[in-house]
C-alpha positions as CSV (number, residue, x, y, z in Angstrom):
1,M,101.6,109.9,132.7
2,T,104.8,109.1,130.8
3,Y,104.7,108.7,127.0
4,E,104.8,104.9,127.3
5,E,101.9,105.0,129.8
6,T,99.9,107.3,127.5
7,L,100.4,104.9,124.6
8,H,99.4,102.0,126.7
9,Y,96.2,103.8,127.7
10,L,95.4,104.6,124.1
11,Y,96.1,101.0,123.0
12,T,94.2,99.3,125.8
13,S,91.3,101.7,126.5
14,I,89.9,102.2,123.1
15,P,89.6,99.9,120.0
16,V,92.7,99.9,117.7
17,F,92.0,98.6,114.2
18,Q,95.8,98.1,113.7
19,H,95.8,95.5,116.4
20,S,92.2,94.2,116.6
21,G,90.7,94.5,113.1
22,A,86.9,94.4,112.6
23,S,86.1,94.8,116.3
24,A,87.8,98.3,116.3
25,Y,86.1,99.5,113.1
26,K,83.6,102.2,113.9
27,P,82.0,103.8,110.8
28,G,80.2,107.0,111.0
29,L,80.9,110.6,111.8
30,D,78.9,111.4,114.9
31,T,81.8,110.9,117.4
32,S,84.3,112.7,115.2
33,I,81.9,115.6,114.9
34,A,81.3,115.7,118.7
35,L,85.1,115.7,119.3
36,D,85.6,118.3,116.7
37,N,82.9,120.6,118.1
38,Y,84.4,120.2,121.6
39,L,87.7,121.4,120.3
40,E,86.1,124.2,118.4
41,N,86.7,122.8,114.9
42,P,90.5,123.0,114.7
43,H,90.6,121.7,111.0
44,K,89.0,125.0,109.9
45,A,92.1,126.9,110.9
46,Y,94.1,125.8,107.8
47,K,93.6,124.5,104.3
48,T,93.4,120.7,103.9
49,I,93.9,118.2,101.1
50,H,92.1,114.9,101.5
51,V,93.6,111.7,100.1
52,A,91.8,108.4,99.8
53,G,92.4,105.3,97.7
54,T,93.1,101.6,98.0
55,N,96.8,101.9,97.3
56,G,99.3,104.7,96.9
57,K,97.6,107.3,99.2
58,G,100.6,107.2,101.6
59,S,103.1,107.9,98.9
60,V,100.9,110.6,97.3
61,S,100.4,112.3,100.7
62,H,104.1,112.3,101.6
63,L,105.1,113.6,98.2
64,L,102.6,116.4,98.4
65,A,103.7,117.3,101.9
66,A,107.4,117.3,100.8
67,I,106.7,119.5,97.8
68,L,104.6,122.0,99.7
69,H,107.2,122.2,102.4
70,Q,109.9,122.9,99.9
71,A,107.7,125.6,98.4
72,G,107.9,127.5,101.7
73,Y,104.7,126.4,103.4
74,K,104.2,124.9,106.8
75,V,102.7,121.6,106.2
76,G,100.9,119.1,108.5
77,L,100.7,115.4,107.5
78,F,98.3,112.9,109.0
79,T,98.8,109.2,107.9
80,S,98.2,105.7,109.1
81,P,99.1,103.2,110.2
82,H,102.5,103.8,111.8
83,L,105.4,101.4,111.5
84,I,107.5,101.9,114.5
85,D,106.4,105.0,116.5
86,F,102.8,106.2,117.0
87,R,104.0,109.7,116.3
88,E,104.8,108.9,112.7
89,R,101.1,109.5,112.1
90,I,101.2,113.2,112.9
91,R,104.0,115.3,111.4
92,V,104.6,119.0,110.7
93,N,107.3,119.7,108.1
94,G,108.5,116.2,108.5
95,K,108.9,116.3,112.3
96,M,106.8,114.0,114.4
97,I,104.4,115.4,117.0
98,P,106.3,115.8,120.3
99,K,105.7,113.1,123.0
100,E,104.8,115.9,125.4
101,Y,101.9,117.0,123.2
102,V,100.5,113.5,123.0
103,I,100.7,113.1,126.8
104,D,99.1,116.6,127.4
105,F,96.4,116.1,124.8
106,V,95.2,112.8,126.5
107,E,95.5,114.1,130.0
108,R,93.6,117.3,129.2
109,H,90.8,115.8,127.3
110,R,90.3,112.2,128.5
111,T,87.4,113.1,130.8
112,T,85.5,114.6,127.9
113,F,86.2,111.9,125.2
114,E,85.9,108.8,127.4
115,P,82.1,109.1,127.6
116,L,82.0,109.3,123.8
117,H,83.8,106.0,123.5
118,P,85.8,107.0,120.4
119,S,87.8,104.6,118.4
120,F,91.6,104.9,118.3
121,F,91.5,106.4,114.9
122,E,88.8,108.9,115.8
123,L,90.8,110.1,118.7
124,T,94.1,110.1,116.7
125,S,92.7,112.2,113.9
126,T,91.2,114.7,116.4
127,M,94.6,115.0,118.0
128,A,96.2,115.6,114.6
129,F,93.7,118.4,113.7
130,D,94.3,120.0,117.1
131,Y,98.1,119.8,116.8
132,F,98.1,121.3,113.3
133,R,96.1,124.3,114.6
134,A,98.5,124.7,117.5
135,E,101.4,124.7,115.0
136,E,99.6,127.2,112.7
137,V,100.2,125.1,109.6
138,D,99.3,126.5,106.2
139,F,98.2,123.2,104.8
140,A,97.4,119.8,106.2
141,I,97.5,116.6,104.0
142,I,94.9,114.3,105.5
143,E,95.0,110.6,104.6
144,V,91.8,108.7,104.9
145,G,92.0,105.7,107.2
146,M,89.5,103.4,105.4
147,G,87.0,104.1,102.7
148,G,86.0,107.7,102.8
149,R,82.3,108.4,103.2
150,L,82.2,107.2,106.8
151,D,85.8,107.7,107.7
152,S,86.4,109.9,110.7
153,T,88.6,112.3,108.7
154,N,85.6,113.1,106.4
155,I,84.5,116.0,108.6
156,I,86.9,118.3,106.7
157,T,86.1,120.5,103.7
158,P,89.3,120.4,101.7
159,I,90.5,122.5,98.8
160,L,91.2,119.3,96.9
161,S,89.9,115.7,97.2
162,I,92.2,113.0,95.8
163,I,91.4,109.3,95.3
164,T,94.5,107.5,94.1
165,N,92.9,104.3,92.8
166,I,90.4,101.5,93.5
167,S,90.9,97.8,94.0
168,L,89.4,95.2,96.3
169,D,90.5,95.6,99.9
170,H,88.6,95.8,103.2
171,T,85.7,94.2,101.3
172,Q,83.9,93.2,104.6
173,F,83.5,96.9,105.4
174,L,83.4,98.7,102.0
175,G,81.7,96.2,99.7
176,D,82.6,93.3,97.5
177,T,82.9,95.0,94.1
178,V,85.1,97.8,92.9
179,E,82.0,99.9,92.2
180,K,80.8,99.6,95.8
181,I,84.3,100.5,97.1
182,A,84.5,103.4,94.7
183,F,81.2,104.7,96.0
184,E,82.6,104.7,99.6
185,K,85.8,106.5,98.5
186,A,83.8,109.0,96.4
187,G,82.2,110.1,99.7
188,I,85.2,112.5,100.3
189,I,84.1,114.5,97.2
190,K,82.6,117.7,98.6
191,P,80.4,120.4,97.0
192,K,82.3,122.9,94.8
193,V,85.6,121.2,95.7
194,P,87.6,119.8,92.7
195,A,88.2,116.1,92.8
196,L,91.1,114.1,91.3
197,V,91.2,110.4,90.6
198,G,94.6,108.9,89.9
199,E,94.0,105.6,88.2
200,I,90.9,104.0,86.7
201,Y,90.6,100.5,85.2
202,T,86.9,100.4,84.3
203,Q,84.3,102.8,82.9
204,S,81.9,101.7,85.6
205,V,84.2,102.9,88.3
206,A,84.9,106.2,86.5
207,Q,81.1,106.7,86.3
208,V,80.8,106.3,90.1
209,F,83.2,109.3,90.5
210,A,81.5,111.3,87.7
211,D,78.1,110.8,89.4
212,A,79.5,111.9,92.8
213,A,81.1,115.0,91.2
214,H,77.8,115.9,89.5
215,R,75.8,115.5,92.8
216,N,78.3,117.9,94.4
217,E,78.3,120.4,91.6
218,T,82.0,120.0,91.0
219,L,84.4,118.6,88.4
220,V,86.4,115.4,88.6
221,Y,89.8,115.0,86.9
222,F,91.5,111.8,85.9
223,A,95.2,111.8,86.2
224,S,95.7,108.8,84.0
225,Q,94.0,110.6,81.1
226,A,96.1,113.8,81.4
227,D,99.2,114.6,79.4
228,L,101.6,114.8,82.4
229,L,104.8,112.9,81.5
230,N,106.7,112.8,78.2
231,E,108.8,109.9,79.4
232,S,109.4,107.8,82.6
233,Y,111.6,104.8,83.5
234,L,113.0,103.1,86.5
235,M,116.8,103.7,86.7
236,D,119.4,101.2,87.8
237,T,119.8,103.2,91.0
238,G,116.2,102.2,92.0
239,E,115.0,105.8,91.4
240,W,112.5,106.9,88.8
241,Y,113.3,109.3,86.0
242,F,110.3,111.5,85.0
243,D,110.4,113.9,82.1
244,S,107.3,115.9,83.1
245,V,105.4,118.3,80.9
246,E,105.1,121.1,83.5
247,Y,108.1,120.7,85.8
248,G,110.9,119.3,83.6
249,Q,113.2,116.5,84.7
250,L,112.3,114.9,88.0
251,F,114.1,112.1,89.9
252,G,111.7,110.1,92.1
253,E,113.4,108.8,95.3
254,L,110.6,106.3,95.9
255,G,111.3,103.0,94.1
256,G,108.8,100.4,92.8
257,V,106.8,100.1,89.7
258,A,103.7,101.6,91.3
259,Q,105.4,105.0,91.8
260,V,104.9,106.1,88.2
261,R,101.1,106.2,88.8
262,N,101.6,108.0,92.1
263,A,103.8,110.6,90.4
264,K,101.1,111.3,87.8
265,T,98.6,111.7,90.5
266,V,100.8,114.2,92.4
267,L,101.6,116.2,89.2
268,A,97.9,116.4,88.4
269,A,97.2,117.6,92.0
270,L,99.9,120.3,91.7
271,N,98.3,121.6,88.5
272,L,94.9,121.8,90.3
273,L,96.5,123.6,93.3
274,Y,98.1,126.0,90.9
275,T,94.6,126.9,89.5
276,Q,93.7,127.9,93.0
277,G,96.5,130.4,93.2
278,I,98.9,128.3,95.3
279,D,102.5,129.1,94.2
280,I,104.7,126.0,93.9
281,P,108.1,126.7,92.3
282,Q,109.6,124.1,89.9
283,E,112.5,123.6,92.2
284,A,110.2,122.7,95.1
285,V,108.7,119.9,92.9
286,R,112.2,118.6,92.0
287,E,113.3,118.7,95.6
288,G,110.2,117.1,96.9
289,F,110.4,114.1,94.5
290,E,114.1,113.6,95.0
291,H,114.1,113.8,98.8
292,V,110.7,112.8,100.0
293,V,112.0,110.2,102.5
294,E,114.4,112.7,104.1
295,F,111.7,115.4,104.2
296,T,108.8,113.3,105.5
297,G,110.2,110.2,107.1
298,L,108.3,107.9,104.8
299,M,109.3,104.2,105.1
300,G,108.4,100.9,103.6
301,R,107.9,101.7,100.0
302,W,110.2,99.4,98.1
303,Q,112.8,100.4,100.7
304,V,116.3,98.9,100.4
305,L,117.4,98.0,104.0
306,Q,120.7,96.4,103.2
307,E,123.1,95.5,100.3
308,K,124.9,92.2,99.9
309,P,122.6,90.5,100.2
310,K,120.1,93.1,99.1
311,V,117.1,93.3,101.5
312,I,114.0,95.1,100.3
313,C,110.7,95.7,102.1
314,D,107.4,96.9,100.9
315,T,104.1,97.4,102.7
316,G,101.9,96.3,99.8
317,H,99.3,94.0,101.3
318,N,96.4,93.5,98.8
319,T,96.0,92.3,95.2
320,G,96.1,95.8,93.8
321,G,99.5,96.4,95.4
322,W,100.8,93.0,94.5
323,Q,100.0,93.4,90.8
324,Y,102.8,95.9,90.8
325,L,105.1,94.1,93.3
326,N,104.9,91.0,91.2
327,M,106.3,92.9,88.2
328,Q,109.0,94.5,90.3
329,L,110.1,91.2,91.8
330,K,110.4,89.6,88.4
331,E,112.9,92.2,87.4
332,V,114.8,91.8,90.7
333,M,114.9,88.0,90.3
334,K,116.5,88.3,86.9
335,R,119.5,89.9,88.5
336,S,119.6,87.8,91.7
337,H,121.2,84.4,92.2
338,H,118.5,83.3,94.6
339,T,115.4,85.1,96.0
340,Y,114.1,84.6,99.5
341,M,110.7,85.9,100.6
342,I,109.8,86.7,104.2
343,I,106.0,86.8,104.1
344,G,103.1,87.2,106.5
345,M,99.6,88.5,106.3
346,V,96.7,89.5,108.5
347,N,93.6,87.4,108.6
348,D,91.1,89.8,107.1
349,K,92.8,90.2,103.6
350,D,92.3,88.4,100.3
351,I,95.2,86.0,101.2
352,N,94.6,83.6,98.3
353,G,94.5,86.5,95.8
354,V,97.8,87.9,97.1
355,L,99.6,84.5,97.3
356,D,98.6,83.8,93.7
357,L,100.6,86.9,92.7
358,M,103.8,85.8,94.5
359,P,106.7,84.2,92.6
360,Q,106.9,80.5,92.7
361,D,110.6,80.3,92.0
362,A,111.6,81.7,95.3
363,F,112.2,80.2,98.8
364,Y,109.8,81.4,101.5
365,F,110.1,82.1,105.1
366,F,106.4,82.2,106.2
367,T,106.0,84.1,109.4
368,Q,103.6,86.2,111.5
369,A,103.7,89.8,112.8
370,S,103.4,90.7,116.4
371,V,99.7,91.8,116.2
372,P,96.6,89.8,117.1
373,R,95.3,90.1,113.6
374,A,98.3,88.2,112.2
375,M,97.6,84.9,110.5
376,P,99.6,82.1,112.1
377,A,102.7,81.2,110.1
378,A,101.7,77.6,109.7
379,E,98.3,78.6,108.2
380,I,99.8,80.9,105.6
381,A,102.5,78.3,104.8
382,A,99.7,75.8,104.1
383,M,97.9,78.2,101.9
384,G,101.2,79.1,100.2
385,M,101.7,75.4,99.3
386,M,98.4,75.4,97.5
387,H,99.7,78.2,95.3
388,G,103.0,76.4,94.6
389,L,105.1,78.4,97.2
390,S,107.5,76.3,99.2
391,G,109.6,77.1,102.3
392,V,109.7,77.0,106.0
393,T,107.7,78.5,108.9
394,C,109.2,80.9,111.5
395,D,107.5,82.0,114.7
396,S,108.5,85.6,114.4
397,V,109.8,88.1,111.8
398,A,113.0,88.4,113.7
399,I,113.6,84.7,113.4
400,A,112.7,84.7,109.7
401,V,115.1,87.6,109.1
402,E,117.9,85.8,111.0
403,R,117.4,82.6,109.0
404,A,117.1,84.3,105.7
405,L,120.3,86.3,106.2
406,A,122.2,83.2,107.3
407,R,121.1,81.4,104.1
408,A,121.5,84.2,101.5
409,G,124.7,84.9,99.6
410,E,125.9,88.3,98.6
411,E,124.3,88.1,95.2
412,D,120.9,87.1,96.5
413,T,117.8,89.1,97.4
414,I,115.6,89.0,100.4
415,F,112.1,90.5,100.2
416,I,110.1,91.3,103.3
417,G,106.4,92.0,103.1
418,G,102.8,90.8,102.7
419,S,101.6,93.0,105.5
420,T,102.4,96.5,106.8
421,F,102.9,94.8,110.2
422,I,105.6,92.4,108.9
423,V,107.5,95.5,107.6
424,A,106.9,97.2,111.0
425,D,108.5,94.3,112.8
426,A,111.4,94.1,110.4
427,L,112.5,97.7,110.2
428,P,114.0,98.0,113.7
429,L,116.2,95.0,113.0
430,F,118.0,97.0,110.3
431,M,118.2,100.3,112.1
432,K,121.4,101.5,113.6
433,E,121.3,101.8,117.4
434,D,122.1,105.5,117.3
435,K,119.1,106.4,115.3
């Protein structure tokens, strides 16, 4: 098979949550364990760090991978979903898994895994574990797909479990309260393995994690309660300045208000890794923060795609993420003549909750991503009107971008988001042909 034929097989033969939503969700570890046993437990060949959370787990995972790589280690990184290329999900030292490995993995093992009827995510995580063993990585940063307790990545025993934060998302699968969601995410806490929680809003959620740590005879640390930063502020360049207690002055390449909490989580994680004898030089921390996009290929986190007019995209897609995006957009709008919003969402989110956080004094291009889960543009536009948001509908992201660019002046701002898949459709439109 060619690479394109292999991807077509993966996307059409097994359920893909990215495309289909609930029908592809398959909680439980039995299939993952069966696949893992068949491959002789590849994840046991290296040390792992497990990262869960409602928001921020992608940024935290990429930052840790960049820092560990700069410290001289060989680092695997497994994340989801991808934005443009499937291979974004599986990287070693920032480089995507080769197409040939994807093809060979499917061809060699399909007769074994087909009778198990794995989900797309179960098979992808198994492929990642196998590839990291083949590459002889020192560490693998493993991002949870959804929840934690029943996520297919939860077969690993990491050296550190990280939960970035908790807010309402995927409520139809994980529960309709933050305490229920916290319980699912606390499922990655393992016996005798230290756990780190990045951000806590309520004592009841903190108690869920404390109880999980107690059951597993381990300790849980809360980054938000630690003395990690002397000072932090967002610079005019769009980068963060951090005066850290342990590592001195740091410049964070990732923009957006939410990145300060992610930085605290990463700094706390580094301190916990240090207690386990893992050597991470100060220079590696500085380089990792300052060049995380270059080192890992991370995209879609308050990413500036163009200047004059300024075009910004962000993958924030739930109320937890939009609480921060709302603050960031208010600051941008103070400096912009006009603000245009290219917005779409998928139909299994808290759409009203997110729309309620979007600015009313902007012009909207309501659109839909090229995935079956996408809410039709006309429907989200009608819901937007109920929240005081006015604009026009566009049948595709490409059309929305074209119309927004035609309307915007050099001093205006265009924001693209509402869904990971809106950003995924937009990114290729701004990429140079030679990339």
